C-alpha positions as CSV (number, residue, x, y, z in Angstrom):
1,V,0.0,0.0,0.0
2,I,1.3,3.4,-0.9
3,S,0.7,6.0,1.8
4,R,0.0,9.8,1.3
5,E,3.5,10.4,2.7
6,E,5.1,8.2,0.0
7,I,3.3,10.1,-2.7
8,R,4.2,13.5,-1.2
9,R,7.9,12.5,-1.1
10,F,7.7,11.4,-4.7
11,K,6.1,14.7,-5.7
12,Q,8.8,16.7,-3.7
13,A,11.6,14.7,-5.5
14,W,9.9,15.4,-8.8
15,A,9.5,19.1,-8.1
16,E,13.3,19.4,-7.7
17,F,13.8,18.2,-11.3
18,D,10.6,19.8,-12.8
19,P,10.6,23.2,-11.1
20,D,8.3,24.6,-13.8
21,G,5.7,22.0,-13.2
22,T,5.5,20.7,-16.8
23,G,4.8,17.1,-15.7
24,Y,8.0,16.0,-17.5
25,I,11.6,15.5,-16.7
26,S,14.4,15.0,-19.2
27,K,16.0,11.6,-19.7
28,E,19.4,13.1,-18.7
29,V,18.2,14.0,-15.1
30,F,16.3,10.8,-14.6
31,P,19.2,8.9,-12.9
32,R,19.6,11.7,-10.4
33,F,15.9,11.7,-9.8
34,L,16.0,8.0,-9.0
35,G,18.7,8.7,-6.5
36,E,16.3,11.0,-4.6
37,L,13.6,8.5,-4.2
38,S,13.1,6.8,-0.9
39,G,10.6,4.5,0.8
40,V,8.4,2.3,-1.4
41,F,9.6,4.0,-4.6
42,E,13.3,3.6,-3.9
43,M,15.1,1.9,-6.8
44,R,18.8,1.2,-5.9
45,I,21.2,-1.5,-6.9
46,Y,23.3,-1.3,-3.7
47,D,21.9,-1.2,-0.2
48,G,22.8,1.8,2.0
49,D,25.4,-0.3,3.7
50,F,27.2,-0.8,0.4
51,S,26.8,2.7,-1.1
52,V,30.1,4.4,-2.0
53,R,29.5,7.1,0.6
54,T,28.9,4.6,3.4
55,L,31.9,2.5,2.4
56,I,34.2,5.5,2.4
57,E,32.9,6.6,5.8
58,D,33.3,3.2,7.3
59,C,36.8,2.6,5.8
60,K,38.5,5.9,6.1
61,L,41.6,6.2,8.3
62,P,42.0,8.8,11.0
63,D,45.6,9.3,10.1
64,S,47.7,8.4,7.1
65,G,48.5,4.7,7.0
66,T,50.7,2.3,5.0
67,S,47.9,0.5,3.1
68,A,45.8,3.5,2.2
69,L,44.4,4.8,-1.0
70,P,43.6,8.6,-1.2
71,V,40.1,9.3,-2.4
72,D,38.7,12.7,-3.3
73,G,35.5,13.3,-1.4
74,P,33.4,16.2,-0.2
75,S,36.0,17.0,2.5
76,G,39.0,16.8,0.2
77,S,41.3,13.8,0.1
78,V,40.4,10.9,2.4
79,E,42.7,8.0,3.3
80,I,41.0,4.5,2.9
81,D,41.9,1.4,4.9
82,L,42.2,-1.1,2.0
83,K,42.1,-4.2,4.3
84,K,38.9,-3.0,5.9
85,L,37.4,-2.1,2.5
86,N,38.3,-5.5,1.2
87,R,36.6,-7.2,4.2
88,R,33.5,-5.0,3.6
89,L,33.4,-5.8,-0.1
90,A,33.8,-9.5,0.6
91,D,30.4,-9.3,2.4
92,L,28.6,-7.9,-0.7
93,P,25.5,-9.9,-1.5
94,V,26.6,-10.5,-5.1
95,Q,23.7,-12.6,-6.3
96,Q,21.2,-10.1,-4.8
97,I,23.0,-7.2,-6.5
98,R,23.0,-9.0,-9.9
99,T,19.3,-9.6,-9.6
100,R,18.7,-6.0,-8.7
101,R,20.9,-4.8,-11.5
102,A,19.0,-6.9,-14.1
103,H,15.7,-5.6,-12.6
104,M,17.0,-2.0,-12.7
105,N,18.1,-2.4,-16.3
106,I,14.7,-3.5,-17.4
107,F,13.0,-0.8,-15.3
108,Y,15.3,1.9,-16.7
109,E,14.8,0.8,-20.3
110,E,11.0,0.6,-19.8
111,V,11.0,4.2,-18.6
112,L,13.1,5.3,-21.6
113,V,10.9,3.5,-24.0
114,S,7.8,5.1,-22.6
115,A,9.3,8.6,-22.6
116,D,8.1,11.2,-25.0
117,P,10.9,11.9,-27.5
118,D,10.5,15.7,-27.2
119,R,9.3,16.3,-23.6
120,G,10.9,13.5,-21.7
121,I,9.6,11.3,-19.0
122,S,6.0,11.8,-17.8
123,F,5.1,12.1,-14.1
124,N,2.1,9.8,-14.4
125,A,3.8,7.3,-16.6
126,L,6.8,7.0,-14.3
127,L,4.5,6.7,-11.2
128,M,2.6,3.8,-12.9
129,I,5.8,2.1,-14.0
130,L,7.3,2.4,-10.5
131,A,4.1,1.0,-9.1
132,H,4.3,-2.0,-11.4
133,Y,7.9,-2.7,-10.2
134,K,7.4,-1.9,-6.5
135,V,3.8,-2.4,-5.5
136,I,1.6,-4.2,-8.1
137,N,1.8,-7.9,-8.6
138,D,1.0,-8.1,-12.3
139,N,-0.1,-11.8,-12.1
140,R,-2.8,-11.1,-9.5
141,S,-3.7,-7.5,-10.0
142,L,-4.2,-7.0,-13.7
143,K,-7.1,-8.1,-15.9
144,L,-6.2,-10.6,-18.7
145,E,-6.1,-7.9,-21.4
146,E,-4.0,-5.6,-19.3
147,Y,-1.7,-8.4,-18.3
148,L,-1.1,-9.5,-21.9
149,R,-0.4,-5.9,-22.9
150,R,2.1,-5.5,-20.0
151,R,3.8,-8.8,-20.9
152,A,4.1,-7.7,-24.6
153,R,5.6,-4.4,-23.5
154,L,8.1,-6.1,-21.1
155,Q,9.1,-8.4,-23.9
156,R,9.9,-5.4,-26.1
157,V,11.8,-3.8,-23.3
158,E,13.8,-7.0,-22.6
159,E,14.7,-7.1,-26.4
160,A,15.9,-3.5,-26.1
161,V,18.0,-4.3,-23.1
162,N,19.5,-7.3,-24.9
163,R,20.2,-5.1,-27.9
164,N,22.0,-2.6,-25.7
165,V,24.2,-5.4,-24.2
166,V,25.2,-6.5,-27.7
167,V,25.9,-2.9,-28.7
168,G,27.9,-2.4,-25.5
169,F,30.0,-5.5,-26.3
170,F,30.9,-4.3,-29.8
171,D,31.7,-0.8,-28.4
172,T,34.0,-2.4,-25.9
173,L,35.8,-4.3,-28.7
174,Y,36.1,-1.2,-30.8
175,W,37.5,0.9,-28.1
176,A,39.9,-1.8,-26.8
177,R,41.3,-2.1,-30.3
178,R,41.7,1.6,-30.7
179,F,43.4,1.7,-27.3
180,R,45.8,-1.1,-28.3
181,R,46.6,0.7,-31.5
182,A,47.3,3.9,-29.7
183,L,49.7,2.0,-27.4
184,D,51.6,0.5,-30.4
């Protein structure tokens, strides 16, 4: 169940990126918008315990140490205890993160596919897509016709995600070859 408070927080986050109240945000600011969401609408790959900010806070050294890595942060250069960082990273729930990443890729692509080419991402469309991913159980909540439409849409989205993976693979090959040629 989505509370009034959750909707209010979603609207407040939206207002930061749509100050003119057009009902649309650009595709370029969408990732930052996702980072602002909390509660039932939160879409993150890494839990708060494994966010970069939390890892830096937990693993920074009070003084300069021998096994440290300087990291630029909000307060300048921070020294990181690499042993502690490695211990923390060993506790990463890898399978859970892979599942979330796949889920996020499909969600992100669905939002981009549903976006208006000129105006961007619609408030209402995004709210409905988020609800499908976070609240609605499609199998139990949709009528047959709606369910079939949703499945067809998700199939197109998954095809787009798979296409992007292939394009990314060939981009990697291309740039790796260019890099090797530049080294020679």
